C-alpha positions in Angstrom: 30.8 18.3 -5.7 29.0 15.2 -5.6 29.4 14.7 -1.3 27.7 18.6 -1.2 23.9 16.5 -1.8 24.4 15.3 2.0 26.7 18.4 4.2 23.8 21.3 4.1 22.7 24.3 6.8 19.7 24.4 8.9 17.7 26.6 6.8 17.8 24.8 4.2 17.3 21.0 5.9 14.3 23.7 7.0 13.5 24.5 3.5 13.8 20.6 2.0 11.5 19.4 4.5 8.4 22.1 4.1 9.1 21.7 0.4 9.0 17.7 0.7 6.0 18.2 3.3 4.0 20.7 1.0 4.5 18.1 -2.0 3.0 15.0 -0.1 -0.1 17.5 0.8 -1.1 18.5 -2.3 -1.4 14.9 -3.9 -3.5 14.3 -0.5 -5.1 17.0 -2.1 -6.0 15.4 -5.3 -6.7 12.3 -4.0 -9.2 13.4 -0.9 -11.0 14.8 -4.1 -11.6 11.5 -5.5 -11.2 12.9 -9.2 -8.0 11.4 -10.0 -4.7 11.4 -9.3 -1.2 12.2 -9.8 0.3 9.2 -12.1 2.6 8.2 -9.0 0.4 8.4 -7.0 -2.6 6.5 -9.5 0.2 3.5 -8.4 0.7 3.8 -4.9 -3.7 3.7 -4.0 -3.7 1.3 -6.2 -1.0 -0.8 -4.9 -2.6 0.2 -1.8 -5.9 -1.2 -2.4 -4.8 -4.5 -3.4 -2.1 -5.3 -0.5 -3.9 -3.5 2.4 -0.8 -1.3 3.4 -2.0 3.0 4.1 -1.1 4.9 0.3 2.0 6.2 2.4 3.4 3.2 2.8 3.0 2.0 -0.9 4.8 5.6 -2.2 7.7 4.6 0.3 7.9 0.9 -1.0 7.5 2.7 -4.5 10.1 5.1 -4.2 12.1 2.4 -2.5 11.9 0.1 -5.8 12.6 2.7 -7.9 16.0 3.8 -6.4 17.0 0.4 -6.6 17.0 0.6 -10.2 18.7 3.0 -10.0 21.5 0.9 -9.0 22.2 0.0 -12.7 21.6 3.6 -14.2 24.4 4.0 -11.6 23.0 7.2 -10.3 24.1 8.9 -7.0 21.4 9.9 -4.5 21.4 13.0 -1.7 20.3 14.1 1.3 17.1 15.6 -0.8 16.8 12.0 -2.6 16.3 10.1 0.6 14.1 12.6 2.5 11.8 13.3 -0.8 11.0 8.6 -0.6 10.4 9.9 3.8 8.2 13.1 3.7 6.2 13.1 0.6 4.9 10.0 1.9 4.7 10.4 5.3 2.7 13.6 4.3 0.8 12.1 2.0 -0.5 9.2 4.7 -0.8 11.8 7.7 -2.6 14.5 5.4 -6.0 12.4 4.0 -6.6 11.7 7.3 -6.8 16.0 7.9 -8.5 16.5 5.0 -11.8 17.7 4.8 -13.8 14.8 2.2 -15.5 18.1 0.0 -18.4 16.7 -1.5 -19.8 19.6 -3.8 -18.2 19.2 -7.4 -16.7 22.4 -7.5 -15.2 21.9 -3.8 -13.8 19.1 -5.3 -11.8 21.0 -8.0 -11.1 23.8 -6.1 -9.4 21.4 -4.2 -7.7 19.8 -7.0 -6.2 22.6 -8.8 -5.3 23.6 -4.8 -3.2 20.6 -4.5 -1.3 21.0 -7.8 -0.6 24.4 -7.1 1.1 23.2 -3.2 3.0 20.5 -5.9 4.1 23.3 -7.6 5.4 25.7 -4.4 6.9 22.7 -3.1 9.3 21.6 -6.0 9.9 25.2 -6.0 11.1 24.9 -2.8 12.5 21.4 -2.4 14.2 21.6 -6.0 16.4 24.7 -5.0 17.6 23.0 -1.9 20.2 21.1 -5.0 20.3 17.6 -2.4 20.0 15.2 -4.7 16.8 14.3 -7.1 13.8 12.7 -6.1 14.1 8.7 -6.8 11.7 9.5 -9.6 13.3 12.2 -11.1 16.4 10.8 -10.8 15.2 7.4 -12.4 14.3 9.9 -15.6 17.3 11.5 -15.4 19.5 8.4 -16.0 17.5 6.3 -18.4 18.1 9.3 -20.7 21.9 9.7 -19.9 22.3 6.0 -20.2 19.9 5.6 -23.5 20.5 9.5 -24.8 16.6 9.3 -25.1 15.3 13.2 -24.9 13.6 13.5 -21.2 10.5 14.1 -22.2 9.6 10.7 -24.2 11.7 9.1 -21.0 8.8 10.9 -18.5 5.6 10.4 -20.6 6.7 6.6 -21.2 7.3 6.1 -17.8 3.9 8.0 -16.4 2.3 6.4 -19.1 3.2 3.1 -18.0 3.4 3.3 -13.5 -0.5 5.2 -15.0 -2.1 2.5 -16.7 -0.5 0.1 -14.1 -2.2 2.1 -11.5 -5.2 2.2 -13.2 -5.6 -1.4 -13.7 -5.0 -2.0 -10.1 -7.9 0.2 -8.5 -6.1 3.4 -8.5 -8.4 6.6 -9.4 -8.0 8.4 -12.5 -10.3 11.2 -13.8 -10.6 14.9 -14.8 -7.8 15.2 -11.6 -5.3 13.6 -13.1 -5.7 15.2 -16.9 -5.8 19.0 -14.6 -2.4 18.0 -13.0 -1.0 16.7 -16.2 -1.9 19.6 -17.7 -1.0 22.7 -15.4 1.5 21.1 -12.8 4.5 22.3 -15.7 3.1 26.1 -15.1 2.5 25.0 -11.3 6.5 24.5 -10.7 7.4 27.4 -13.4 5.3 29.4 -10.6 7.3 27.6 -7.8 10.2 28.3 -8.7 9.9 32.1 -9.3 8.1 32.2 -6.1 11.2 30.9 -4.5 13.2 33.1 -6.2 11.4 36.3 -5.3 11.5 35.1 -2.0 15.3 34.5 -1.7 15.7 37.9 -3.5 13.2 39.6 -0.6 16.0 37.8 1.9 19.2 38.5 0.8 20.4 36.7 3.6 19.9 33.2 2.9 20.4 32.9 -1.3 23.6 31.7 -0.7 22.8 29.5 1.8 19.4 27.7 0.1 19.4 29.4 -3.8 22.9 30.0 -4.5 21.9 28.4 -8.2 19.7 31.5 -8.1 22.8 33.9 -8.6 24.2 32.3 -11.8 
């Protein structure tokens, strides 16, 4: 039921916010390592450099712009959609100011890998709350549903375009971007498995937090 995307219990809400905060922290770790960002963060960083806005503000404004694209696609948001736009942008802005700015290449690559792992865990927590897709995922699925084009080429086309524009604006593209592209899929998969395992170990909250795990 569509309305259920706006109703949730306190445990699920905490899981949602924690997952999104970890996601934003992982993205911040890539930015802080200065070896290349995820495609949408390349765009947000380029926008930030061109406008003087903080990268978190640029990320939030990008989310708002993407949500406006949902209107002709007739996509419907949920609590998770709005939280995604707000919490990830906030975590990205806050955590960049907290992270240690590693200097050695080995430490920087390690931070990139840790950031990708955090994005995977955060995604696992966020996705299993079933409170609506994030702005960018909704754009991808909306285009897929309205055009019939498979999800993979839609996602690839969007991210390549966003990455190219972000790079032209001055966003950082590098080995971190490549590592993210190759590892984010497995990372999210392991994140979902980890959340499923934790939910199974805490059987009393499976119905509340992760009802689809019993399907």
